[in-house]
Backbone as numpy.savetxt, mean C-alpha at the origin, in Angstrom:
# Nx Ny Nz CAx CAy CAz Cx Cy Cz
-37.68 -20.92 27.33 -37.05 -19.74 27.55 -38.06 -18.81 26.88
-37.61 -17.22 27.92 -38.41 -16.04 27.23 -37.90 -15.33 26.42
-38.28 -14.34 26.06 -37.65 -13.72 24.80 -36.49 -12.68 25.55
-36.95 -12.05 26.41 -35.80 -11.27 27.09 -34.73 -12.12 27.52
-35.04 -13.27 28.43 -33.81 -13.82 28.45 -33.10 -14.00 27.29
-33.64 -14.59 26.28 -32.33 -14.84 25.03 -31.83 -13.72 24.39
-32.92 -12.58 24.52 -32.06 -11.24 24.11 -30.67 -11.09 25.25
-31.32 -11.07 26.67 -30.13 -10.88 27.12 -28.84 -11.56 27.26
-29.04 -12.60 27.00 -27.86 -13.86 26.45 -27.38 -13.68 25.00
-27.77 -12.94 24.39 -26.99 -12.53 22.81 -26.48 -11.18 23.14
-26.83 -10.36 24.20 -26.34 -8.98 24.40 -25.27 -9.66 24.92
-24.72 -10.28 26.07 -23.92 -10.92 26.92 -22.88 -11.41 26.15
-22.98 -12.48 24.97 -22.56 -13.30 24.45 -21.55 -12.08 23.42
-22.24 -10.78 22.78 -21.70 -10.09 21.79 -20.96 -9.31 22.98
-21.20 -8.79 23.77 -20.23 -8.00 24.47 -19.02 -8.56 25.17
-19.37 -10.27 25.12 -18.08 -10.86 25.61 -17.31 -10.68 24.19
-17.98 -11.06 22.86 -17.04 -11.39 21.58 -16.59 -9.94 21.52
-17.05 -8.98 21.54 -16.42 -7.66 21.06 -15.30 -7.39 22.01
-15.40 -7.44 22.84 -14.55 -6.95 24.39 -12.84 -8.07 23.99
-13.50 -9.37 23.41 -12.30 -10.51 23.04 -11.23 -9.61 22.16
-11.99 -9.26 20.94 -11.62 -8.71 19.72 -10.56 -7.48 20.05
-11.28 -6.90 20.67 -10.62 -5.54 21.64 -9.67 -5.37 21.74
-9.47 -6.79 22.72 -8.46 -6.85 23.71 -7.30 -7.41 23.16
-7.56 -8.44 21.99 -6.56 -9.12 20.98 -6.03 -8.10 20.39
-6.82 -7.42 19.45 -6.14 -5.99 18.56 -5.45 -4.95 19.20
-5.71 -5.10 20.45 -4.78 -3.81 21.22 -3.19 -4.49 21.68
-3.80 -6.15 22.36 -2.02 -6.74 21.94 -1.58 -6.88 21.04
-2.38 -7.07 20.28 -1.51 -7.17 18.48 -0.47 -5.92 18.09
-1.66 -4.95 18.28 -0.59 -3.44 17.86 0.13 -3.41 19.16
0.70 -3.56 20.26 1.09 -3.37 21.46 2.43 -4.23 21.07
2.62 -5.68 20.36 3.60 -6.34 19.83 3.62 -6.22 18.94
3.46 -5.59 17.98 4.02 -5.18 16.76 5.10 -3.73 16.96
4.04 -2.58 17.79 5.00 -1.82 18.03 6.55 -1.84 18.78
6.30 -3.05 19.57 7.51 -3.48 20.35 8.60 -4.03 19.68
8.08 -5.18 18.54 8.61 -5.42 17.85 9.91 -4.57 16.59
8.55 -3.69 15.91 9.06 -2.63 15.42 10.19 -1.58 16.05
9.95 -1.29 17.68 11.29 -0.91 18.19 12.23 -1.39 18.61
12.36 -2.76 18.74 13.57 -3.47 18.64 14.51 -3.81 17.61
13.65 -3.80 16.50 14.62 -4.32 15.46 15.21 -3.29 14.99
14.36 -1.84 15.54 14.90 -0.79 14.48 16.12 -0.14 15.72
16.10 -0.58 17.20 17.54 -0.75 18.33 18.55 -1.68 17.49
18.51 -2.67 17.21 19.37 -3.60 16.68 19.87 -3.38 15.44
18.85 -3.18 14.43 19.55 -2.82 13.36 19.10 -1.35 12.86
20.30 -0.60 13.28 19.84 0.81 12.58 19.81 0.84 11.12
19.23 1.78 10.48 19.33 1.71 8.84 20.26 2.93 8.57
21.34 2.11 8.00 22.24 3.27 7.35 22.05 4.61 6.50
22.17 5.75 6.84 21.93 7.22 6.56 22.52 6.69 4.86
22.00 7.48 4.17 22.61 7.39 2.59 22.42 8.85 2.27
23.30 9.24 1.45 23.73 10.68 0.77 22.32 11.05 -0.06
21.97 11.90 -0.15 20.80 12.30 -1.22 21.49 12.30 -2.39
20.74 11.94 -3.52 21.48 12.32 -5.49 20.74 13.23 -5.85
21.03 13.75 -6.26 19.92 14.64 -7.05 20.01 14.23 -8.76
19.24 14.31 -9.14 19.21 14.28 -10.71 18.59 15.10 -11.17
20.08 15.64 -12.45 18.79 17.04 -13.38 18.39 15.99 -14.64
17.38 17.33 -14.66 16.16 16.89 -15.51 16.19 17.65 -16.63
16.74 17.18 -17.86 16.79 18.13 -18.96 15.64 18.05 -19.60
14.53 19.44 -19.22 13.67 19.86 -20.38 14.18 20.27 -21.75
13.00 19.24 -22.55 13.48 20.01 -23.90 12.24 20.08 -24.42
11.58 21.20 -25.00 10.32 21.70 -26.20 10.40 20.86 -27.44
11.40 20.95 -27.94 11.56 20.42 -29.18 11.64 19.09 -29.37
10.97 18.27 -30.44 11.48 16.91 -30.53 12.64 17.07 -32.08
13.20 16.16 -31.51 14.13 15.21 -33.16 14.00 15.00 -33.91
13.85 15.43 -35.16 13.51 15.08 -36.34 13.40 13.77 -36.38
14.91 12.61 -35.71 14.69 11.58 -36.24 13.66 10.72 -35.46
13.11 11.04 -34.24 12.19 10.73 -33.28 10.78 10.86 -33.82
10.47 11.93 -34.61 9.18 11.80 -35.54 9.59 10.92 -36.59
10.39 11.08 -37.21 10.24 9.95 -38.38 9.70 8.76 -37.91
11.22 8.27 -36.73 10.14 6.77 -36.01 8.88 6.87 -35.98
8.41 7.67 -35.35 7.00 8.23 -34.76 6.01 7.55 -35.95
6.87 8.23 -36.81 6.02 8.32 -38.32 6.10 6.60 -39.36
7.08 6.20 -39.16 6.84 5.02 -39.36 6.20 4.11 -39.17
6.36 4.05 -37.98 5.68 2.90 -36.67 4.01 3.38 -37.23
3.59 4.81 -37.34 2.20 4.07 -37.30 1.77 4.12 -38.85
2.46 4.17 -39.91 2.32 3.92 -40.94 2.75 2.39 -41.30
3.54 2.09 -40.57 3.40 -0.25 -40.73 1.94 -0.42 -39.79
1.78 0.30 -38.87 0.82 -0.57 -38.21 -0.64 -0.25 -39.07
-0.77 1.04 -39.45 -1.62 1.30 -40.16 -1.68 0.02 -41.59
-0.94 0.00 -42.26 -0.82 -0.66 -43.23 -0.97 -2.17 -42.63
-0.90 -2.50 -41.29 -0.95 -4.13 -41.42 -2.80 -4.42 -40.73
-3.18 -3.22 -40.72 -4.81 -3.10 -40.11 -5.54 -3.57 -40.96
-4.79 -3.48 -42.54 -5.66 -2.87 -43.31 -6.25 -4.70 -44.53
């Protein structure tokens, strides 16, 4: 078998394979889109009201929090020695 014939067959096989994959993926995307459309049509989402959360920013840290953190650091350092 000649090399040119083998290369031609390889190119044909590659083209058929790539076309098959392209068609399969295209059909898959179309099917997924149709399923999504049908689910949205038969099971619509309920509209929820937006809730707001107030965030209070504080520049100061309470002395109790500072004391707890300091005690935890001190205890951790004592356990490491």
